[in-house]
N, C-alpha and C positions, 0 to 999 in steps of 0.2 A: 176367626178370620171373617172379614167382611169384604164384600165386593161391590164396586160402584161402576156405573156406566154413565154415558152422556145421552141426553135426548137426541142430540144432533148426530151421534155415532154410537148406536147401541151395540155394535160389534166390538167396541173397545171396552175391555173389562180391566179394571184396576183393582188389584187385591192388596188388602192391608191387614196386618195382624190386629187382633182385638175386636171389639164390638163397634157398632155404629156410634160415633161420638164426634165432637168438634175436632179432637186430636186426630182421629182416624181420617176424617175428611181432609184435614190439612196435609196429612201424609199422602193421600190420594191426589191432592192438588199438586204436591211436589212431583209425583209420578207423571201427572198430566203435563206439567211444564217441561219435564225431561223429554216426553214424547214430542211435544211441540218444538223444542229446541233441536231434536234429532230429525225433525221433518217426517215423523212417522204417524202423525195424527191426520187421518183422512179428511178432516173437515176444518174449516177456518172458524175460529171463535172471535170474529171481528168485534162483536159487541161486548166482549169480555166474558169472564166466567167466574163465578163464586163457588166456594165449597158447598154452599147450601143447595146448589143446583144439581149436585150429583144425585143420581137415582140409585138407591140401594138395590142390588140384585139379590133376590131371595131364592134360595134353593127350594125346589118343590118338595113338599112333605112326602116322605116315603110311605106309601100305602101298599102294604103287602097284598098280593093277589089272594083270592080265595084258596087257591091250591097251596100257597105258602102257609096260610093260616091253618089249613087242614093238616099239613105236615107237622107244624108246631104242636097242634092239639094231639096228633097221633103219638108224637114223642113223649108228651106229658102222660098220656094214657099208659104207654108201655113202661115208663118210669114208675108210675103208680103200681102197676102190676108187679114189677121187680121188687118194690118195697114190701108189698103184701106177701109175696112169695117168701121173702126172708123171714118176715114175722111168723108166717105159717110154719116154716121149717124149725124155727127156734122153739116153738111151743109144742110141736107135734109129739115127740117122744113122751114128754110128761103127761100130755093130755090123753094119749092112748093108754098109759098106765092107769090113770084115774078112771078112764072109761071102763077098763077091765075090772076095776074094783067095784063098780056099780052093781055087779052081779050079787055081791054079798047082801045087798038090800033085799033081793028077791029070793034069797035062799032061806031055809029054815034053820041054818046053822047060827049059833049064838055069835054075837059080835060084842066087842067091848067099847068103852067110850073113846079110847085113844084111836081105834080104827075109824069110828064115825067122825071124830074130830079131824083126822087126817083126810078122810074122804070129803068132808065139808070144805076144808081148805083147798083141796084139789078141784072142787067145783068151779072156783074162780078161774083156774088155768083152763079147765075144760070149756067154760063159757067163752073165754077169750079166744081159744083155739077155734071153737065152733063158729063164732062170729067172724073171725078172720077168714075162715074157710068159705063162708057164705060170700063175704066181700070179694075174696079171691075168685070165686066162680063167676060172679057178676063182672068183675074187672076183666076176667079172661075173655068173656064174650065181647066186651067192648074192645079189648086188645086185638082180637081177631080182625075187627074192622079197621083198627088203627094200623095193623100190620099190612092190610091190603092197600091202605092209602100210601104207606111208605113204599111198598113194592111197586105201585104205579109210579110214584115219584122217582124211584131209583131205576126204573126200567129204561132201556135205551130209547131215545126218541125216534120218531119216524124218519128224521133226516139222516140218520146213520145207515150206512149200507148194511144189508143183511147178507150173511154168508149163504151162498147158494149151493145146493147139493147137486152134484153131477149125477145124471142118471146112468146106470150101468146097462150096457147092451151086450 
């Protein structure tokens, strides 16, 4: 959609589908003629008027407020925390089993190659879990702040009446 106005009557807005083009300006001109014929145009165009004289009305660009940006960021942080939590849960059981097997390396009991091979393979899972756990802990700190931002954004505003408590006598 494109909107046009006249320098002589900025309060008149003519809306036409499509983008600004010769065809769109011609459609706006048709609307202008209809307004003139109906006597609804508040100004006289005694000198004539051409489609090139239309002024395109541009919508102001939407600039979110800092509070809106903070809310968007907070939601992203919480979403990231949720993803990390799922990753952590998925690898937790296997990682804890591998962690328990590490004791065999510190004991004097004999171990075979298969046990060591299984343990080495498990180190990948253990490493992944440990790194995810560290990232989760850090993300959780950030998420606490994000949660506070959302709590403030969701709290009732000052304009809403607060319920008053009646004092008992």
